[in-house]
KEMARMI-263808 format. One record per residue (C-alpha): x, y, z; residue in three letters. Coordinates in steps of 0.1 Angstrom, whole numbers, plus 5000, padded with zeros to 4 digits. Layout:
# KEMARMI-263808
X, Y, Z, ALA .
...
END
This chain:
# KEMARMI-263808
1991, 5497, 2433, MET .
2005, 5465, 2418, SER .
2029, 5458, 2447, GLU .
2013, 5437, 2473, LYS .
2012, 5456, 2506, LYS .
2001, 5446, 2541, ASN .
1979, 5470, 2560, LEU .
1971, 5465, 2597, LEU .
1940, 5483, 2611, ILE .
1934, 5486, 2648, GLY .
1898, 5494, 2658, VAL .
1889, 5505, 2693, THR .
1857, 5512, 2713, GLY .
1842, 5542, 2696, GLY .
1809, 5548, 2678, ILE .
1828, 5559, 2647, ALA .
1842, 5523, 2643, ALA .
1816, 5518, 2615, TYR .
1835, 5543, 2593, LYS .
1865, 5520, 2593, VAL .
1846, 5493, 2574, CYS .
1848, 5515, 2543, GLU .
1885, 5518, 2547, VAL .
1890, 5481, 2551, ALA .
1868, 5474, 2521, SER .
1886, 5500, 2499, TYR .
1921, 5486, 2504, PHE .
1910, 5450, 2501, THR .
1895, 5459, 2467, LYS .
1928, 5476, 2457, LYS .
1946, 5443, 2463, GLY .
1961, 5452, 2497, VAL .
1963, 5424, 2523, ASN .
1942, 5439, 2552, VAL .
1943, 5425, 2587, ASN .
1921, 5440, 2614, VAL .
1926, 5437, 2652, VAL .
1901, 5450, 2676, MET .
1899, 5458, 2713, THR .
1872, 5440, 2733, GLU .
1852, 5472, 2734, HIS .
1857, 5478, 2697, GLY .
1839, 5445, 2690, ALA .
1809, 5459, 2708, GLU .
1804, 5485, 2681, PHE .
1812, 5465, 2649, VAL .
1811, 5427, 2649, ALA .
1845, 5411, 2640, PRO .
1826, 5391, 2614, LEU .
1820, 5423, 2594, THR .
1857, 5429, 2590, PHE .
1863, 5392, 2583, GLU .
1838, 5394, 2554, ALA .
1853, 5425, 2541, LEU .
1890, 5415, 2543, THR .
1888, 5377, 2540, LYS .
1912, 5375, 2570, ASN .
1905, 5366, 2606, PRO .
1897, 5396, 2628, CYS .
1916, 5391, 2660, LEU .
1902, 5405, 2693, THR .
1923, 5386, 2718, SER .
1958, 5372, 2722, LEU .
1942, 5339, 2731, PHE .
1910, 5337, 2710, ASP .
1923, 5308, 2689, GLY .
1912, 5323, 2656, LYS .
1948, 5324, 2643, SER .
1969, 5293, 2639, ALA .
1999, 5315, 2646, ASP .
2007, 5315, 2684, PRO .
2025, 5348, 2680, VAL .
2002, 5365, 2656, ALA .
2006, 5398, 2673, HIS .
2043, 5398, 2666, VAL .
2040, 5386, 2630, ASN .
2011, 5409, 2620, LEU .
2031, 5438, 2634, GLY .
2064, 5428, 2619, ARG .
2050, 5422, 2584, THR .
2028, 5453, 2582, ALA .
2037, 5481, 2558, ASP .
2014, 5506, 2576, ALA .
1993, 5506, 2607, VAL .
1961, 5526, 2611, LEU .
1944, 5529, 2645, VAL .
1909, 5543, 2640, ALA .
1890, 5553, 2659, PRO .
1916, 5558, 2686, ALA .
1901, 5563, 2720, THR .
1918, 5583, 2748, ALA .
1925, 5550, 2766, ASN .
1943, 5533, 2737, VAL .
1962, 5565, 2729, ILE .
1974, 5566, 2765, ALA .
1986, 5529, 2762, LYS .
2004, 5534, 2729, LEU .
2021, 5566, 2742, ALA .
2034, 5547, 2772, ASN .
2043, 5514, 2757, GLY .
2015, 5494, 2774, ILE .
2007, 5462, 2756, ALA .
1979, 5444, 2775, ASP .
1957, 5433, 2746, ASP .
1959, 5421, 2710, MET .
1957, 5456, 2695, LEU .
1983, 5473, 2716, THR .
2006, 5443, 2715, SER .
2005, 5442, 2677, THR .
2010, 5479, 2673, VAL .
2040, 5478, 2697, LEU .
2056, 5451, 2676, ALA .
2052, 5471, 2643, ALA .
2081, 5491, 2630, SER .
2064, 5505, 2599, CYS .
2046, 5538, 2595, LYS .
2019, 5542, 2621, LYS .
1988, 5564, 2619, LEU .
1965, 5572, 2647, VAL .
1931, 5589, 2642, ALA .
1917, 5601, 2676, PRO .
1879, 5601, 2682, ALA .
1864, 5610, 2715, MET .
1843, 5636, 2735, PHE .
1858, 5671, 2732, THR .
1866, 5674, 2769, GLY .
1886, 5641, 2768, MET .
1904, 5652, 2737, LEU .
1913, 5686, 2752, GLU .
1923, 5671, 2786, ASN .
1960, 5679, 2792, PRO .
1968, 5642, 2797, ALA .
1954, 5633, 2763, THR .
1972, 5662, 2746, GLN .
2004, 5651, 2763, ARG .
1999, 5615, 2751, ASN .
1992, 5627, 2715, ILE .
2024, 5648, 2715, GLU .
2044, 5618, 2728, GLN .
2030, 5597, 2699, LEU .
2042, 5624, 2675, ARG .
2077, 5623, 2691, ARG .
2077, 5586, 2687, ASP .
2071, 5589, 2650, GLY .
2033, 5583, 2649, PHE .
2013, 5604, 2624, GLU .
1982, 5619, 2639, ILE .
1951, 5622, 2616, ILE .
1934, 5652, 2633, GLU .
1898, 5648, 2644, PRO .
1871, 5670, 2629, GLU .
1846, 5693, 2646, SER .
1809, 5686, 2645, GLY .
1781, 5669, 2664, ARG .
1794, 5641, 2686, LEU .
1776, 5609, 2697, ALA .
1768, 5625, 2731, CYS .
1749, 5653, 2714, GLY .
1775, 5680, 2721, ALA .
1791, 5699, 2693, VAL .
1829, 5703, 2692, GLY .
1862, 5687, 2682, SER .
1866, 5650, 2684, GLY .
1848, 5635, 2654, ARG .
1867, 5608, 2636, LEU .
1881, 5620, 2602, ALA .
1860, 5609, 2573, GLU .
1868, 5576, 2555, PRO .
1881, 5595, 2524, ALA .
1907, 5613, 2546, GLU .
1917, 5581, 2564, LEU .
1921, 5564, 2530, ILE .
1942, 5592, 2516, SER .
1965, 5592, 2546, ALA .
1969, 5554, 2544, VAL .
1976, 5555, 2507, GLU .
2004, 5579, 2513, GLU .
2018, 5557, 2540, ALA .
2016, 5526, 2518, LEU .
2025, 5539, 2484, PHE .
2043, 5572, 2491, GLY .
2077, 5581, 2477, SER .
2102, 5609, 2478, ASP .
2103, 5616, 2440, GLU .
2091, 5651, 2446, LEU .
2106, 5657, 2481, LYS .
2116, 5693, 2486, GLY .
2094, 5704, 2456, LYS .
2064, 5727, 2457, ARG .
2035, 5718, 2435, VAL .
2005, 5740, 2428, LEU .
1974, 5724, 2413, VAL .
1941, 5738, 2402, THR .
1909, 5718, 2400, ALA .
1872, 5719, 2394, GLY .
1850, 5744, 2376, PRO .
1846, 5781, 2380, THR .
1812, 5799, 2384, ARG .
1805, 5832, 2366, GLU .
1776, 5849, 2382, GLU .
1747, 5863, 2361, ILE .
1726, 5875, 2391, ASP .
1724, 5865, 2428, PRO .
1708, 5831, 2419, VAL .
1722, 5822, 2385, ARG .
1757, 5815, 2372, TYR .
1775, 5800, 2342, ILE .
1796, 5769, 2349, THR .
1807, 5736, 2333, ASN .
1806, 5699, 2340, ARG .
1840, 5695, 2357, SER .
1839, 5674, 2389, SER .
1874, 5682, 2400, GLY .
1884, 5645, 2402, LYS .
1915, 5648, 2380, MET .
1929, 5678, 2398, GLY .
1923, 5664, 2432, TYR .
1939, 5631, 2421, ALA .
1970, 5651, 2410, ILE .
1972, 5670, 2443, ALA .
1969, 5637, 2463, LYS .
1995, 5620, 2441, ALA .
2019, 5650, 2445, ALA .
2016, 5648, 2483, LYS .
2022, 5611, 2482, ALA .
2053, 5617, 2462, MET .
2067, 5639, 2489, GLY .
2059, 5674, 2476, ALA .
2045, 5704, 2495, GLU .
2012, 5709, 2477, VAL .
1988, 5737, 2474, GLU .
1954, 5732, 2457, LEU .
1933, 5760, 2443, VAL .
1898, 5745, 2438, SER .
1865, 5756, 2424, GLY .
1833, 5743, 2440, LYS .
1832, 5705, 2440, THR .
1816, 5677, 2460, GLU .
1850, 5663, 2469, LEU .
1869, 5664, 2502, LEU .
1903, 5681, 2500, PRO .
1931, 5656, 2498, PRO .
1948, 5647, 2532, TYR .
1977, 5670, 2540, GLY .
1971, 5693, 2511, VAL .
1967, 5731, 2517, SER .
1935, 5739, 2499, THR .
1919, 5773, 2490, VAL .
1884, 5774, 2475, PHE .
1875, 5800, 2449, VAL .
1844, 5807, 2428, SER .
1850, 5828, 2397, SER .
1878, 5827, 2370, ALA .
1890, 5861, 2384, GLU .
1892, 5845, 2419, ASP .
1912, 5816, 2405, MET .
1935, 5839, 2386, TYR .
1943, 5859, 2417, ASN .
1948, 5828, 2439, ALA .
1971, 5811, 2413, VAL .
1992, 5842, 2405, MET .
1998, 5849, 2442, ASN .
2011, 5813, 2447, ARG .
2028, 5804, 2415, ALA .
2061, 5822, 2421, GLN .
2071, 5797, 2448, LYS .
2060, 5766, 2429, ALA .
2084, 5742, 2411, ASP .
2055, 5725, 2392, ILE .
2022, 5741, 2383, VAL .
1994, 5718, 2370, VAL .
1964, 5737, 2356, MET .
1937, 5710, 2357, ALA .
1908, 5733, 2365, ALA .
1881, 5739, 2339, ALA .
1882, 5777, 2340, VAL .
1854, 5796, 2322, ALA .
1865, 5813, 2290, ASP .
1838, 5840, 2293, TYR .
1820, 5858, 2321, THR .
1789, 5881, 2320, PRO .
1799, 5917, 2312, ALA .
1776, 5928, 2340, GLU .
1762, 5911, 2370, LYS .
1726, 5920, 2379, ALA .
1724, 5932, 2415, GLU .
1689, 5917, 2418, GLN .
1674, 5885, 2405, LYS .
1665, 5890, 2368, MET .
1628, 5885, 2364, LYS .
1617, 5864, 2334, LYS .
1597, 5880, 2307, SER .
1583, 5871, 2273, ASP .
1607, 5869, 2245, GLY .
1644, 5861, 2243, GLU .
1672, 5871, 2266, LEU .
1706, 5880, 2254, SER .
1737, 5880, 2277, LEU .
1768, 5900, 2269, SER .
1799, 5881, 2277, LEU .
1835, 5891, 2280, THR .
1867, 5871, 2280, ARG .
1882, 5860, 2313, THR .
1919, 5862, 2321, LYS .
1939, 5833, 2306, ASP .
1957, 5819, 2336, ILE .
1978, 5794, 2317, LEU .
1989, 5820, 2292, ALA .
1997, 5845, 2320, ALA .
2019, 5819, 2337, LEU .
2036, 5811, 2304, GLY .
2043, 5847, 2297, GLU .
2064, 5849, 2329, GLU .
2089, 5826, 2311, ASN .
2100, 5811, 2344, ASN .
2127, 5786, 2333, GLU .
2129, 5771, 2368, HIS .
2092, 5761, 2369, ARG .
2074, 5733, 2350, VAL .
2040, 5744, 2336, LEU .
2014, 5718, 2328, VAL .
1981, 5726, 2311, GLY .
1951, 5706, 2301, PHE .
1933, 5705, 2268, SER .
1897, 5691, 2265, MET .
1888, 5686, 2229, GLU .
1860, 5671, 2208, THR .
1880, 5670, 2176, GLU .
1915, 5674, 2163, ASN .
1928, 5665, 2197, LEU .
1966, 5663, 2190, ILE .
1967, 5693, 2165, GLU .
1947, 5716, 2188, ASN .
1966, 5706, 2219, SER .
2000, 5710, 2203, ARG .
1990, 5745, 2193, LYS .
1981, 5752, 2229, LYS .
2014, 5739, 2241, LEU .
2032, 5766, 2220, HIS .
2007, 5794, 2223, SER .
2007, 5792, 2261, LYS .
2044, 5785, 2264, ASN .
2037, 5754, 2285, ALA .
2061, 5725, 2291, ASP .
2034, 5699, 2288, MET .
1998, 5696, 2277, ILE .
1976, 5668, 2289, VAL .
1952, 5663, 2260, ALA .
1918, 5648, 2270, ASN .
1891, 5635, 2247, SER .
1855, 5633, 2258, ILE .
1846, 5609, 2230, ALA .
1842, 5579, 2255, SER .
1819, 5575, 2284, GLU .
1849, 5563, 2304, ASN .
1869, 5595, 2300, THR .
1864, 5632, 2308, GLY .
1839, 5646, 2332, PHE .
1827, 5630, 2364, GLY .
1842, 5595, 2360, VAL .
1871, 5578, 2378, ASP .
1890, 5568, 2346, THR .
1907, 5588, 2319, ASN .
1928, 5585, 2288, ALA .
1951, 5612, 2276, ALA .
1980, 5621, 2254, VAL .
2009, 5638, 2271, LEU .
2023, 5663, 2247, ILE .
2057, 5680, 2252, THR .
2081, 5697, 2228, ALA .
2099, 5664, 2223, SER .
2069, 5642, 2214, GLY .
2036, 5626, 2224, GLU .
2028, 5597, 2247, ALA .
1994, 5580, 2248, GLU .
1985, 5568, 2282, THR .
1956, 5544, 2273, GLY .
1926, 5541, 2297, LEU .
1936, 5541, 2334, MET .
1923, 5554, 2367, THR .
1927, 5591, 2373, LYS .
1949, 5583, 2403, ASP .
1972, 5563, 2379, GLU .
1972, 5591, 2353, LEU .
1980, 5617, 2380, ALA .
2011, 5599, 2390, ARG .
2021, 5595, 2354, LEU .
2017, 5632, 2348, ILE .
2038, 5641, 2378, LEU .
2065, 5616, 2369, GLU .
2067, 5632, 2335, LYS .
2068, 5667, 2350, ALA .
2096, 5657, 2374, ALA .
2117, 5646, 2344, VAL .
2110, 5679, 2327, LEU .
2120, 5697, 2359, LYS .
2154, 5679, 2359, LYS .
END
């Protein structure tokens, strides 16, 4: 994210306004120039000073509050924005935006913007489902706005239903795509696997590994931002699915095998970033195994090798990317895997450093193809994800 971008955030009068503080902080730390404008009611929920401290920019709440030296700040903030996020978006502000009403700082600034605009509704279920609100949301879509769908859950009024503001992680993912997205993979279908599998021993115990799923989720998110249609097959993780990515959750290696093989035929690029168990218990106990004195032996059998199965299909129109996690002989073992699995690229990982491998946000890898090897050096998993996909796109050509 080296290119300086301008993000405009509009905050309206909803209890979920506090969630937007995390969004403003995240992009400011990423080097984005973040400006926040608020409605009068929005400022009742989160003080403008909070956003000023987070973004280092004045937080404007009125066309005439005197905070900005620019007499037409609403025009210039809108004109220079690379993306606009309105969150939470109340029924009132949605109605104004849908009908071109510009009677305050927020609506005037958004009306002046010609960049990508994202609106994240948040309100009581009855207000959201009211035909007038639905009509206004559809009008925003027709006008080119992207709607970040609200979630279902417990609302501020105590009721349970649709209308909760999307979580900060989803808002961040949507804005990242708006700010930094491209069309490098437009028209392509990308299938990604992520996370660990669980091989059940009995109803309360299972065999798994330390994979957090962060690398695979970063790849799915990057592929979506690069314009691809993305499917993610994920083991159990603590991560939220990337915004706009079709996600299916699985448990065992067998589950993942079936999910991948059913989807791979339509994919242009398959990235196998999941940590799939190599072995599974030969038999699963129907009841909890009671402990007893002495040792316990488990009989294990090999799971199906998904990467090898995909490689055996010899699909010349599909790029197949595998991962290799090694503790020794990284290049040698990974190159053997490239050939034995008939893959197009192996992303070779070392877990020798505390800054690489499981659970962290950074990684270092060697990208191995038939034509050579490229060391990435230490970088964020988001940066590595884009690098992997750029390399895969070249191989696809």
